MDTraj code that builds the backbone (N, CA, C; nanometers):
import mdtraj as md
import numpy as np

residues = "MET GLN ASP ALA THR LEU TRP SER TRP MET ALA LEU LEU LEU LEU GLY VAL PHE HIS GLY ILE ASN PRO GLY MET GLY TRP LEU PHE ALA VAL ALA LEU GLY LEU GLN GLU GLN SER ARG ALA ALA VAL TRP ARG ALA MET LEU PRO LEU ALA ALA GLY HIS GLY LEU ALA ILE GLY ALA ALA ILE LEU ILE VAL MET LEU ALA GLY VAL VAL ALA SER THR ASN LEU VAL ALA MET PRO VAL GLY LEU MET LEU VAL ALA MET GLY VAL PHE ARG LEU LEU ARG CYS ARG HIS PRO ARG TRP ALA SER MET ARG VAL GLY MET LYS GLY LEU THR VAL TRP SER PHE LEU MET ALA SER ALA HIS GLY ALA GLY LEU MET VAL LEU PRO VAL PHE LEU GLY MET THR VAL HIS ALA GLU ASP ALA SER CYS HIS ALA SER GLY THR ILE THR SER ASP GLY LEU ALA ALA LEU LEU ALA THR LEU VAL HIS SER GLY GLY TYR LEU LEU THR THR ALA LEU ALA ALA TRP LEU VAL TYR GLU LYS LEU GLY LEU ARG LEU LEU ARG THR GLY TRP ILE ASN LEU ASP LEU ILE TRP ALA ALA ALA LEU ILE VAL THR GLY VAL VAL THR LEU TRP ARG".split()
xyz = np.array([
    [5.0834, 6.4991, 0.2470],
    [5.0594, 6.4003, 0.1681],
    [5.1889, 6.3382, 0.1104],
    [5.2908, 6.3898, 0.0947],
    [5.4207, 6.3401, 0.0340],
    [5.4813, 6.2406, 0.1449],
    [5.4725, 6.2751, 0.2635],
    [5.5079, 6.1863, 0.3837],
    [5.4349, 6.0589, 0.3860],
    [5.3021, 6.0643, 0.3516],
    [5.2145, 5.9404, 0.3504],
    [5.2712, 5.8485, 0.2262],
    [5.2929, 5.9126, 0.1058],
    [5.3341, 5.8522, -0.0115],
    [5.4635, 5.7876, 0.0110],
    [5.5553, 5.8651, 0.0772],
    [5.6885, 5.7967, 0.1233],
    [5.6708, 5.6787, 0.1982],
    [5.5972, 5.6949, 0.3004],
    [5.5727, 5.5696, 0.3773],
    [5.5122, 5.4479, 0.3067],
    [5.4350, 5.4776, 0.1940],
    [5.3634, 5.3743, 0.1293],
    [5.4956, 5.3035, 0.0536],
    [5.5749, 5.3663, -0.0036],
    [5.6978, 5.3092, -0.0853],
    [5.7852, 5.2498, 0.0099],
    [5.7930, 5.2856, 0.1242],
    [5.8794, 5.2052, 0.2334],
    [5.8112, 5.0815, 0.2753],
    [5.6769, 5.0866, 0.2905],
    [5.6003, 4.9716, 0.3328],
    [5.6246, 4.8708, 0.2052],
    [5.6006, 4.9064, 0.1021],
    [5.6254, 4.7988, -0.0142],
    [5.7634, 4.7467, -0.0135],
    [5.8640, 4.8262, 0.0265],
    [5.9979, 4.7717, 0.0265],
    [5.9994, 4.6749, 0.1503],
    [5.9635, 4.6911, 0.2770],
    [5.9722, 4.6167, 0.3905],
    [5.8764, 4.5004, 0.3636],
    [5.7741, 4.5114, 0.2877],
    [5.7052, 4.3743, 0.2736],
    [5.7969, 4.2809, 0.1742],
    [5.8657, 4.3489, 0.0821],
    [5.9438, 4.2651, 0.0056],
    [6.0572, 4.1972, 0.0993],
    [6.1090, 4.2796, 0.1910],
    [6.2041, 4.2139, 0.2798],
    [6.1403, 4.0952, 0.3684],
    [6.0119, 4.1350, 0.4148],
    [5.9495, 4.0247, 0.4842],
    [5.9134, 3.9022, 0.3959],
    [5.8779, 3.9184, 0.2734],
    [5.8690, 3.7997, 0.1931],
    [5.9781, 3.7350, 0.1673],
    [6.0957, 3.8009, 0.1549],
    [6.2101, 3.7370, 0.1306],
    [6.2754, 3.6470, 0.2352],
    [6.2326, 3.6888, 0.3602],
    [6.2826, 3.6024, 0.4875],
    [6.2332, 3.4901, 0.4849],
    [6.0938, 3.4684, 0.4343],
    [6.0222, 3.3310, 0.4399],
    [6.0981, 3.2342, 0.3547],
    [6.1521, 3.1297, 0.4208],
    [6.2172, 3.0280, 0.3483],
    [6.1371, 2.9568, 0.2351],
    [6.0002, 2.9468, 0.2558],
    [5.9040, 2.8897, 0.1465],
    [5.8916, 2.9729, 0.0305],
    [5.9460, 3.0961, 0.0416],
    [5.9167, 3.1849, -0.0655],
    [6.0367, 3.1895, -0.1742],
    [6.1495, 3.1130, -0.1414],
    [6.2562, 3.0990, -0.2319],
    [6.4086, 3.0727, -0.1949],
    [6.4456, 3.1452, -0.0836],
    [6.5894, 3.1412, -0.0596],
    [6.6298, 2.9740, -0.0196],
    [6.5274, 2.9073, 0.0516],
    [6.5659, 2.7471, 0.0706],
    [6.5843, 2.6840, -0.0545],
    [6.4922, 2.7192, -0.1414],
    [6.5175, 2.6439, -0.2868],
    [6.6491, 2.6664, -0.3332],
    [6.6953, 2.8012, -0.3432],
    [6.8014, 2.8322, -0.3965],
    [6.9376, 2.7729, -0.3153],
    [6.9253, 2.7580, -0.1867],
    [7.0254, 2.6944, -0.1082],
    [7.0214, 2.5341, -0.1460],
    [6.8898, 2.4727, -0.1667],
    [6.8923, 2.3344, -0.1986],
    [6.9483, 2.3125, -0.3209],
    [6.9260, 2.3869, -0.4134],
    [6.9919, 2.3774, -0.5633],
    [7.1332, 2.3815, -0.5454],
    [7.1979, 2.4818, -0.4735],
    [7.3451, 2.4926, -0.4516],
    [7.4009, 2.3624, -0.3880],
    [7.3352, 2.3145, -0.3135],
    [7.3706, 2.1903, -0.2234],
    [7.3607, 2.0767, -0.3154],
    [7.2658, 2.0604, -0.4146],
    [7.2416, 1.9516, -0.4946],
    [7.3601, 1.9513, -0.5947],
    [7.3765, 2.0612, -0.6520],
    [7.4942, 2.0803, -0.7582],
    [7.6264, 2.1084, -0.6994],
    [7.6331, 2.1041, -0.5640],
    [7.7630, 2.1366, -0.5037],
    [7.8254, 2.2802, -0.5728],
    [7.7487, 2.3791, -0.5957],
    [7.7916, 2.4969, -0.6736],
    [7.7380, 2.6264, -0.6239],
    [7.8239, 2.7008, -0.5763],
    [7.7705, 2.8378, -0.5337],
    [7.7014, 2.9210, -0.6514],
    [7.7459, 2.8979, -0.7651],
    [7.6937, 2.9507, -0.8852],
    [7.5409, 2.9188, -0.9059],
    [7.5115, 2.8129, -0.8551],
    [7.3661, 2.7509, -0.8625],
    [7.2789, 2.8337, -0.7797],
    [7.3288, 2.8781, -0.6680],
    [7.2542, 2.9600, -0.5699],
    [7.2212, 3.0980, -0.6273],
    [7.3187, 3.1576, -0.6974],
    [7.3165, 3.2797, -0.7503],
    [7.2336, 3.2860, -0.8749],
    [7.2306, 3.1691, -0.9558],
    [7.1571, 3.1588, -1.0707],
    [7.0134, 3.1536, -1.0390],
    [6.9791, 3.1113, -0.9183],
    [6.8458, 3.1009, -0.8889],
    [6.7723, 3.2252, -0.8520],
    [6.8521, 3.3245, -0.8241],
    [6.8016, 3.4518, -0.7830],
    [6.7162, 3.5313, -0.8707],
    [6.7516, 3.5377, -1.0034],
    [6.6815, 3.6161, -1.1081],
    [6.5479, 3.5439, -1.1411],
    [6.5288, 3.4101, -1.1563],
    [6.3949, 3.3502, -1.1685],
    [6.2988, 3.3590, -1.0444],
    [6.3717, 3.3593, -0.9352],
    [6.3005, 3.3584, -0.8051],
    [6.2341, 3.5081, -0.7940],
    [6.3161, 3.6176, -0.8231],
    [6.2668, 3.7429, -0.8229],
    [6.1648, 3.7676, -0.9458],
    [6.1846, 3.7137, -1.0546],
    [6.0943, 3.7397, -1.1717],
    [5.9617, 3.6744, -1.1205],
    [5.9603, 3.5595, -1.0797],
    [5.8283, 3.4979, -1.0489],
    [5.7529, 3.5570, -0.9522],
    [5.8362, 3.6053, -0.8453],
    [5.7734, 3.6867, -0.7324],
    [5.7101, 3.8156, -0.7792],
    [5.7865, 3.8778, -0.8590],
    [5.7250, 4.0140, -0.9212],
    [5.6106, 4.0068, -1.0099],
    [5.6194, 3.8858, -1.0845],
    [5.5053, 3.8605, -1.1669],
    [5.3830, 3.8209, -1.0849],
    [5.3909, 3.7637, -0.9775],
    [5.2736, 3.7304, -0.8785],
    [5.2161, 3.8707, -0.8229],
    [5.3172, 3.9505, -0.7770],
    [5.2836, 4.0915, -0.7312],
    [5.2067, 4.1696, -0.8458],
    [5.2733, 4.1975, -0.9553],
    [5.2150, 4.2474, -1.0663],
    [5.0878, 4.2053, -1.1160],
    [5.0587, 4.0685, -1.1154],
    [4.9302, 4.0154, -1.1591],
    [4.8256, 4.0747, -1.0517],
    [4.8550, 4.0593, -0.9135],
    [4.7588, 4.1026, -0.8218],
    [4.7158, 4.2578, -0.8413],
    [4.8235, 4.3289, -0.8588],
    [4.7972, 4.4767, -0.8680],
    [4.7101, 4.5031, -0.9957],
    [4.7499, 4.4302, -1.1067],
    [4.6876, 4.4616, -1.2315],
    [4.5369, 4.4230, -1.2164],
    [4.5112, 4.3093, -1.1413],
    [4.3627, 4.2700, -1.1386],
    [4.2940, 4.3765, -1.0442],
    [4.3583, 4.4261, -0.9329],
    [4.2768, 4.5386, -0.8544],
    [4.2807, 4.6596, -0.9422],
    [4.3551, 4.6916, -1.0418],
    [4.3475, 4.8109, -1.1041],
    [4.2209, 4.7947, -1.2059],
    [4.2076, 4.6745, -1.2579],
    [4.1055, 4.6398, -1.3493],
    [3.9759, 4.6586, -1.2868],
    [3.9738, 4.6089, -1.1630],
    [3.8256, 4.6163, -1.0637],
    [3.8245, 4.7674, -1.0308],
    [3.9098, 4.8395, -1.0200],
    [3.8999, 4.9647, -0.9894],
    [3.8503, 5.0635, -1.1086],
    [3.8517, 5.0029, -1.2206],
    [3.7773, 5.0718, -1.3365],
    [3.6360, 5.0958, -1.3143],
    [3.5643, 5.0053, -1.2470],
    [3.4206, 5.0142, -1.2191],
    [3.3981, 5.0275, -1.0822],
    [3.4786, 5.0208, -0.9946],
    [3.4443, 5.0255, -0.8515],
    [3.5445, 5.1201, -0.7702],
    [3.4862, 5.1799, -0.6600],
    [3.5560, 5.2703, -0.5765],
    [3.6901, 5.1973, -0.5005],
    [3.7688, 5.2746, -0.4660],
    [3.8805, 5.2101, -0.3792],
    [3.8324, 5.1470, -0.2490],
    [3.7302, 5.2016, -0.1820],
    [3.6850, 5.1452, -0.0694],
    [3.6089, 5.0038, -0.1001],
    [3.5312, 5.0059, -0.2091],
    [3.4504, 4.8868, -0.2446],
    [3.5633, 4.7855, -0.2893],
    [3.6625, 4.8090, -0.3580],
    [3.7673, 4.6963, -0.3926],
    [3.8260, 4.6542, -0.2693],
    [3.8620, 4.7502, -0.1623],
    [3.9416, 4.7106, -0.0491],
    [3.8604, 4.6057, 0.0313],
    [3.7203, 4.6072, 0.0211],
    [3.6611, 4.5049, 0.1058],
    [3.6777, 4.3621, 0.0719],
    [3.6762, 4.3265, -0.0527],
    [3.6929, 4.1747, -0.0794],
    [3.8406, 4.1444, -0.0728],
    [3.9441, 4.2418, -0.0864],
    [4.0765, 4.2319, -0.0627],
    [4.1045, 4.1887, 0.0873],
    [4.0539, 4.2568, 0.1757],
    [4.0561, 4.2362, 0.3227],
    [4.0032, 4.0982, 0.3532],
    [3.8909, 4.0615, 0.3041],
    [3.8246, 3.9362, 0.3342],
    [3.9133, 3.8172, 0.2950],
    [3.9651, 3.8224, 0.1625],
    [4.0491, 3.7343, 0.1111],
    [4.1897, 3.7158, 0.2072],
    [4.2298, 3.8293, 0.2474],
    [4.3557, 3.8189, 0.3219],
    [4.3190, 3.7428, 0.4596],
    [4.2277, 3.7725, 0.5168],
    [4.1815, 3.7042, 0.6484],
    [4.1477, 3.5602, 0.6152],
    [4.0843, 3.5280, 0.5073],
    [4.0510, 3.3855, 0.4757],
    [4.1917, 3.3160, 0.4393],
    [4.2881, 3.3781, 0.3652],
    [4.4052, 3.3210, 0.3359],
    [4.4835, 3.2868, 0.4717],
    [4.4781, 3.3824, 0.5608],
    [4.5569, 3.3720, 0.6994],
    [4.5042, 3.2593, 0.7727],
    [4.3787, 3.2459, 0.7867],
    [4.3017, 3.1285, 0.8524],
    [4.3313, 3.0020, 0.7883],
    [4.3427, 3.0005, 0.6586],
    [4.3650, 2.8726, 0.5783],
    [4.4997, 2.8310, 0.6110],
    [4.6041, 2.9208, 0.6102],
    [4.7404, 2.8942, 0.6405],
    [4.7585, 2.8409, 0.7963],
    [4.6711, 2.9008, 0.8774],
    [4.6898, 2.8663, 1.0252],
    [4.6436, 2.7128, 1.0352],
    [4.5496, 2.6712, 0.9697],
    [4.4808, 2.5276, 0.9780],
    [4.5619, 2.4371, 0.8954],
    [4.6176, 2.4689, 0.7949],
    [4.6943, 2.3870, 0.6951],
    [4.8359, 2.4370, 0.6467],
    [4.9157, 2.4148, 0.7753],
    [5.0585, 2.4634, 0.7109],
    [5.1401, 2.3393, 0.6956],
    [5.2036, 2.3567, 0.5659],
    [5.3022, 2.2490, 0.5224],
    [5.4343, 2.2979, 0.4721],
    [5.5316, 2.2270, 0.5115],
    [5.6682, 2.2805, 0.4782],
    [5.6868, 2.2388, 0.3170],
    [5.7468, 2.3301, 0.2550],
    [5.7758, 2.3074, 0.0918],
    [5.8625, 2.1879, 0.0779],
    [5.8314, 2.1124, -0.0242],
    [5.9106, 1.9962, -0.0521],
    [6.0024, 2.0261, -0.1706],
    [6.1426, 2.0481, -0.1270],
    [6.2300, 2.0983, -0.2155],
    [6.3546, 2.0154, -0.2462],
    [6.3591, 1.9063, -0.1562],
    [6.5038, 1.8501, -0.1547],
    [6.5257, 1.7709, -0.2794],
    [6.4120, 1.7188, -0.3520],
    [6.4359, 1.6330, -0.4788],
    [6.4006, 1.6959, -0.6117],
    [6.3746, 1.8302, -0.5917],
    [6.3191, 1.9094, -0.7136],
    [6.4401, 1.9649, -0.7963],
    [6.4461, 1.9220, -0.9180],
    [6.5542, 1.9977, -1.0161],
    [6.4806, 2.0594, -1.1275],
    [6.4833, 2.1779, -1.1430],
    [6.4178, 2.2433, -1.2374],
    [6.5023, 2.3522, -1.3218],
    [6.4674, 2.3835, -1.4294],
    [6.5569, 2.5000, -1.5084],
    [6.5015, 2.6179, -1.4662],
    [6.5528, 2.7372, -1.5079],
    [6.5212, 2.8727, -1.4847],
    [6.3741, 2.9018, -1.5038],
    [6.3321, 2.8459, -1.6317],
    [6.1750, 2.8765, -1.6545],
    [6.0926, 2.8164, -1.5489],
    [6.1260, 2.6947, -1.5288],
    [6.0524, 2.6207, -1.4324],
    [6.0495, 2.6791, -1.2765],
    [6.1744, 2.7412, -1.2466],
    [6.1814, 2.8027, -1.1203],
    [6.1144, 2.9429, -1.1180],
    [6.1012, 3.0029, -1.2335],
    [6.0232, 3.1261, -1.2368],
    [5.8787, 3.0895, -1.2138],
    [5.8220, 2.9973, -1.2562],
    [5.6796, 2.9468, -1.2552],
    [5.6528, 2.9033, -1.1076],
    [5.7597, 2.8266, -1.0517],
    [5.7445, 2.7857, -0.9197],
    [5.7402, 2.8980, -0.8218],
    [5.8222, 3.0092, -0.8382],
    [5.8256, 3.1235, -0.7553],
    [5.6826, 3.1994, -0.7575],
    [5.6268, 3.2153, -0.8886],
    [5.5037, 3.2697, -0.9208],
    [5.4062, 3.1951, -0.8271],
    [5.4018, 3.0560, -0.8509],
    [5.2993, 2.9940, -0.7704],
    [5.3114, 2.9978, -0.6305],
    [5.4341, 2.9869, -0.5709],
    [5.4502, 3.0190, -0.4296],
    [5.4058, 3.1389, -0.3797],
    [5.4477, 3.2400, -0.4465],
    [5.3993, 3.3779, -0.4023],
    [5.2666, 3.3945, -0.4054],
    [5.1892, 3.3437, -0.5009],
    [5.0565, 3.3368, -0.5157],
    [4.9805, 3.2557, -0.4165],
    [5.0317, 3.1316, -0.3900],
    [4.9647, 3.0533, -0.2932],
    [4.9849, 3.1031, -0.1427],
    [5.0984, 3.1693, -0.1272],
    [5.1141, 3.2339, 0.0135],
    [5.0512, 3.3609, 0.0319],
    [4.9779, 3.4226, -0.0669],
    [4.9133, 3.5473, -0.0473],
    [4.9977, 3.6696, -0.0572],
    [5.1056, 3.6634, -0.1122],
    [5.2078, 3.7636, -0.1151],
    [5.1510, 3.8960, -0.1856],
    [5.0763, 3.8610, -0.3240],
    [5.0192, 3.9646, -0.3828],
    [4.9053, 4.0198, -0.3186],
    [4.8281, 3.9612, -0.2393],
    [4.7289, 4.0048, -0.1681],
    [4.7762, 4.1046, -0.0624],
    [4.9025, 4.0600, 0.0099],
    [4.9546, 4.1386, 0.1168],
    [4.9878, 4.2698, 0.0627],
    [5.0269, 4.2863, -0.0521],
    [5.0811, 4.4197, -0.1111],
    [4.9604, 4.5193, -0.1382],
    [4.8469, 4.4656, -0.1889],
    [4.7431, 4.5312, -0.2262],
    [4.6783, 4.6388, -0.1305],
    [4.6864, 4.6122, -0.0115],
    [4.6424, 4.7326, 0.0788],
    [4.7281, 4.8465, 0.0669],
    [4.8460, 4.8309, 0.0544],
    [4.9391, 4.9413, 0.0384],
    [4.9291, 5.0164, -0.0823],
    [4.9159, 4.9376, -0.1963],
    [4.8781, 4.9953, -0.3158],
    [4.7570, 5.0622, -0.3277],
    [4.6561, 5.0187, -0.2678],
    [4.5174, 5.0863, -0.2647],
    [4.5475, 5.2316, -0.1709],
    [4.6164, 5.2183, -0.0731],
    [4.6340, 5.3370, 0.0006],
    [4.7167, 5.4407, -0.0666],
    [4.7965, 5.3980, -0.1652],
    [4.8665, 5.4821, -0.2508],
    [4.7854, 5.5487, -0.3354],
    [4.6788, 5.4813, -0.3875],
    [4.5762, 5.5461, -0.5066],
    [4.4891, 5.6442, -0.4268],
    [4.4661, 5.6201, -0.2998],
    [4.3813, 5.7195, -0.2068],
    [4.4728, 5.8478, -0.2017],
    [4.5881, 5.8347, -0.1776],
    [4.6855, 5.9592, -0.1629],
    [4.6793, 6.0421, -0.3100],
    [4.6918, 5.9644, -0.4235],
    [4.6867, 6.0241, -0.5378],
    [4.5604, 6.0790, -0.5819],
    [4.4542, 6.0155, -0.5404],
    [4.3215, 6.0824, -0.5617],
    [4.3057, 6.2064, -0.4849],
    [4.3521, 6.1996, -0.3536],
    [4.3307, 6.3309, -0.2611],
    [4.4164, 6.4360, -0.3322],
    [4.5335, 6.4142, -0.3985],
    [4.6106, 6.5223, -0.4564],
    [4.5570, 6.5761, -0.5780],
    [4.4829, 6.5050, -0.6397],
    [4.4166, 6.5302, -0.7757],
    [4.2900, 6.6214, -0.7552],
    [4.2752, 6.7220, -0.8367],
    [4.1598, 6.8086, -0.8359],
    [4.0331, 6.7307, -0.9214],
    [4.0690, 6.6227, -0.9721],
    [3.9832, 6.5386, -1.0535],
    [3.9542, 6.4014, -0.9845],
    [3.9704, 6.4103, -0.8539],
    [3.9384, 6.2941, -0.7738],
    [3.8043, 6.2388, -0.7924],
    [3.7967, 6.0901, -0.8399],
    [3.6711, 6.0308, -0.8619],
    [3.6289, 5.9328, -0.7500],
    [3.7336, 5.9018, -0.6842],
    [3.7134, 5.7837, -0.5768],
    [3.7339, 5.6470, -0.6483],
    [3.7871, 5.6385, -0.7730],
    [3.8250, 5.5075, -0.8214],
    [3.9661, 5.5010, -0.8269],
    [4.0094, 5.3727, -0.8408],
    [4.1599, 5.3528, -0.8389],
    [4.2364, 5.3950, -0.9642],
    [4.3631, 5.4628, -0.9259],
    [4.4163, 5.5302, -1.0320],
    [4.4635, 5.4206, -1.1355],
    [4.4646, 5.4573, -1.2707],
    [4.5128, 5.3701, -1.3700],
    [4.6496, 5.4047, -1.4221],
    [4.7304, 5.4516, -1.3320],
    [4.8692, 5.4897, -1.3606],
    [4.9531, 5.3630, -1.3751],
    [4.9835, 5.3126, -1.4898],
    [5.0598, 5.2006, -1.5031],
    [5.2028, 5.2142, -1.4429],
    [5.2638, 5.3436, -1.4597],
    [5.3939, 5.3562, -1.4194],
    [5.4000, 5.3241, -1.2617],
    [5.3038, 5.3815, -1.1913],
    [5.3010, 5.3712, -1.0452],
    [5.2861, 5.2083, -1.0016],
    [5.1951, 5.1430, -1.0951],
    [5.1985, 5.0003, -1.0603],
    [5.3279, 4.9398, -1.0944],
    [5.3997, 4.9703, -1.1990],
    [5.5226, 4.9006, -1.2304],
    [5.6283, 4.9289, -1.1257],
    [5.6329, 5.0673, -1.0857],
    [5.7174, 5.0999, -0.9820],
    [5.7079, 5.0179, -0.8534],
    [5.5804, 5.0221, -0.8211],
    [5.5430, 4.9529, -0.6925],
    [5.5871, 4.7967, -0.6977],
    [5.5628, 4.7278, -0.8091],
    [5.6132, 4.5978, -0.8278],
    [5.7623, 4.5850, -0.8080],
    [5.8360, 4.6806, -0.8672],
    [5.9833, 4.6771, -0.8838],
    [6.0358, 4.6999, -0.7513],
    [5.9782, 4.8006, -0.6607],
    [6.0291, 4.8298, -0.5434],
    [6.0171, 4.7164, -0.4491],
    [5.8869, 4.6704, -0.4445],
    [5.8661, 4.5309, -0.3642],
    [5.9631, 4.4170, -0.4021],
    [5.9720, 4.3984, -0.5312],
    [6.0620, 4.2893, -0.5703],
    [6.1988, 4.3114, -0.5515],
    [6.2522, 4.4409, -0.5460],
    [6.3817, 4.4716, -0.5041],
    [6.4123, 4.4261, -0.3769],
    [6.3330, 4.4664, -0.2804],
    [6.3326, 4.4330, -0.1474],
    [6.3376, 4.2685, -0.1228],
    [6.2530, 4.2041, -0.1986],
    [6.2377, 4.0678, -0.1869],
    [6.3783, 3.9949, -0.2420],
    [6.4324, 4.0500, -0.3407],
    [6.5369, 3.9894, -0.4027],
    [6.6742, 4.0238, -0.3133],
    [6.6894, 4.1228, -0.2698],
    [6.8091, 4.1465, -0.1687],
    [6.8003, 4.0585, -0.0496],
    [6.6847, 4.0346, -0.0033],
    [6.6655, 3.9707, 0.1200],
    [6.6898, 3.8204, 0.1020],
    [6.6196, 3.7788, -0.0066],
    [6.6439, 3.6393, -0.0498],
    [6.7874, 3.5923, -0.0808],
    [6.8522, 3.6905, -0.1501],
    [7.0067, 3.6702, -0.1743],
    [7.0873, 3.6618, -0.0632],
    [7.0552, 3.7603, 0.0386],
    [7.1290, 3.7580, 0.1680],
    [7.1103, 3.6172, 0.2568],
    [6.9840, 3.5869, 0.2437],
    [6.9516, 3.4826, 0.3392],
    [7.0181, 3.3410, 0.2667],
    [7.0055, 3.3382, 0.1494],
    [7.0647, 3.2269, 0.0687],
    [7.2071, 3.2184, 0.0779],
    [7.2819, 3.3188, 0.0847],
    [7.4263, 3.3525, 0.0969],
    [7.4555, 3.3040, 0.2371],
    [7.3839, 3.3599, 0.3495],
    [7.4269, 3.3136, 0.4856],
    [7.4127, 3.1731, 0.5138],
    [7.3030, 3.0987, 0.4618],
    [7.2767, 2.9611, 0.4868],
    [7.3817, 2.8875, 0.4085],
    [7.3889, 2.9077, 0.2846],
    [7.5069, 2.8344, 0.2113],
    [7.6353, 2.8572, 0.2438],
    [7.7000, 2.9620, 0.2697],
    [7.8289, 3.0006, 0.2957],
    [7.8596, 2.9823, 0.4520],
    [7.7665, 3.0138, 0.5493],
    [7.8050, 3.0253, 0.6673],
    [7.7304, 2.9194, 0.7591],
    [7.6248, 2.8805, 0.7374],
    [7.5344, 2.7981, 0.8365],
    [7.5379, 2.6600, 0.7804],
    [7.5204, 2.6455, 0.6590],
    [7.5399, 2.5106, 0.6018],
    [7.4290, 2.4208, 0.6075],
    [7.4563, 2.2988, 0.5783],
    [7.3568, 2.1845, 0.5795],
    [7.2982, 2.1524, 0.7119],
    [7.3734, 2.1750, 0.8208],
    [7.3334, 2.1495, 0.9479],
    [7.2135, 2.2150, 0.9899],
    [7.2015, 2.3468, 0.9265],
    [7.0705, 2.4385, 0.9774],
    [6.9657, 2.3646, 0.9075],
    [6.9720, 2.3215, 0.7908],
    [6.8520, 2.2608, 0.7023],
    [6.8080, 2.1455, 0.7781],
    [6.9151, 2.0609, 0.8325],
    [6.8621, 1.9341, 0.8900],
    [6.8139, 1.9507, 1.0316],
    [6.8620, 2.0430, 1.1103],
    [6.8211, 2.0520, 1.2491],
    [6.7588, 2.1805, 1.2846],
    [6.7760, 2.2800, 1.2116],
    [6.7203, 2.4140, 1.2481],
    [6.6248, 2.4847, 1.1520],
    [6.5253, 2.3949, 1.1158],
    [6.4216, 2.4410, 1.0175],
    [6.3477, 2.5774, 1.0574],
    [6.3545, 2.6698, 0.9831],
    [6.2883, 2.7926, 1.0371],
    [6.1527, 2.8106, 0.9729],
    [6.0620, 2.7914, 1.0606],
    [5.9210, 2.7783, 1.0095],
    [5.8439, 2.9288, 1.0529],
    [5.8269, 3.0018, 0.9410],
    [5.7450, 3.1359, 0.9794],
    [5.6056, 3.1212, 0.9285],
    [5.5371, 3.0052, 0.9296],
    [5.4116, 2.9953, 0.8833],
    [5.3237, 3.0603, 0.9783],
    [5.3402, 3.0559, 1.1140],
    [5.2371, 3.1044, 1.2132],
    [5.2565, 3.2616, 1.1946],
    [5.3775, 3.3159, 1.1789],
    [5.4005, 3.4739, 1.1650],
    [5.3411, 3.5090, 1.0336],
    [5.3546, 3.4353, 0.9273],
    [5.2937, 3.4748, 0.7990],
    [5.1404, 3.4752, 0.7971],
    [5.0900, 3.3739, 0.8613],
    [4.9433, 3.3717, 0.8732],
    [4.8769, 3.4839, 0.9616],
    [4.9466, 3.5132, 1.0636],
    [4.9053, 3.6238, 1.1475],
    [4.9067, 3.7562, 1.0753],
    [5.0197, 3.7779, 0.9993],
    [5.0374, 3.8914, 0.9168],
    [4.9282, 3.9108, 0.8064],
    [4.8895, 3.7950, 0.7586],
    [4.7869, 3.8089, 0.6602],
    [4.6475, 3.8495, 0.7296],
    [4.6098, 3.7946, 0.8355],
    [4.4981, 3.8279, 0.9003],
    [4.4947, 3.9646, 0.9517],
    [4.6079, 4.0160, 1.0171],
    [4.6138, 4.1434, 1.0678],
    [4.5998, 4.2516, 0.9567],
    [4.6750, 4.2166, 0.8429],
    [4.6601, 4.2993, 0.7276],
    [4.5190, 4.3237, 0.6714],
    [4.4459, 4.2012, 0.6673],
    [4.3071, 4.1830, 0.6233],
    [4.2214, 4.2736, 0.6971],
    [4.2453, 4.2643, 0.8323],
    [4.1461, 4.3303, 0.9484],
    [4.1748, 4.4775, 0.9155],
    [4.3084, 4.5158, 0.9125],
    [4.3346, 4.6655, 0.9011],
    [4.2720, 4.7176, 0.7750],
    [4.2630, 4.6392, 0.6731],
    [4.2063, 4.6810, 0.5356],
    [4.0690, 4.7018, 0.5636],
    [4.0022, 4.6131, 0.6190],
    [3.8462, 4.6226, 0.6300],
    [3.8122, 4.7407, 0.7105],
    [3.9016, 4.7744, 0.8177],
    [3.8541, 4.8731, 0.9101],
    [3.9177, 5.0209, 0.8922],
    [3.9937, 5.0287, 0.7736],
    [4.0607, 5.1672, 0.7555],
    [3.9677, 5.2659, 0.7049],
])
top = md.Topology()
chain = top.add_chain()
for i, resn in enumerate(residues, 1):
    res = top.add_residue(resn, chain, resSeq=i)
    for name in ("N", "CA", "C"):
        top.add_atom(name, md.element.get_by_symbol(name[0]), res)
traj = md.Trajectory(xyz[None], top)
C-alpha cells in the first residue's frame, strides 16, 4: 500500500511536469513578457503568479471533488470525472486554438487569473483528480473505518496541490529559460510547439482509465 501511495505522489509530480511543458499553460507567456520588456527579470517575475494560478485551479478541482465525496462514494464521483475528461479531450481535438499572447500586458494579479483560467480551460484540474481519487482509495483501504467515501484530509489535498504545482513550476521555469536564453525569438516565429493533440489524447485516455478502473 505504501508503494501505491508513493506512485500516486510521483504521478502528481509528473503530471505537473507534463502541464509545465505545454506552452499554452504558461512558459510561452513568460517568454513573451521577457521579449516585450527586453528583460530577463520579467521572465522570472512571471513564474510565481503562473504557478499560483495553476495551483489554485488544481486546488479548486480537488476541493470540489472532496465536497462531492461528502455525500458520494469514490466510485460514484469518479464516473462524472471520467466523463468530463473524455468530453474535454474530444472538445480540444475538435477546437484547437493557439493562445494569443503577443500583445498581452498584464500585472502579476492579472497573470495569476490568466494562469488559473488557462489551467481550468485546458482541464488540468480534471486530469489530476483520478490520481487524487486513487490516493483516497489507498487511504480508505489502510483505515479500519473505511466507509467508501472520499477522505476529507485537507492536509493531503494541500500537499497534492503543492507537489503537482512544484513539478509545474520547475518545468515552466526551465522551458522559459531555455527558450528565452538559448533558442530565442526564432523558435517562436518558426518552430511553434503545438501539444494540443497530445494534450487532448491524454485527457481522453485518462478519462477512459478513470471510467474503467
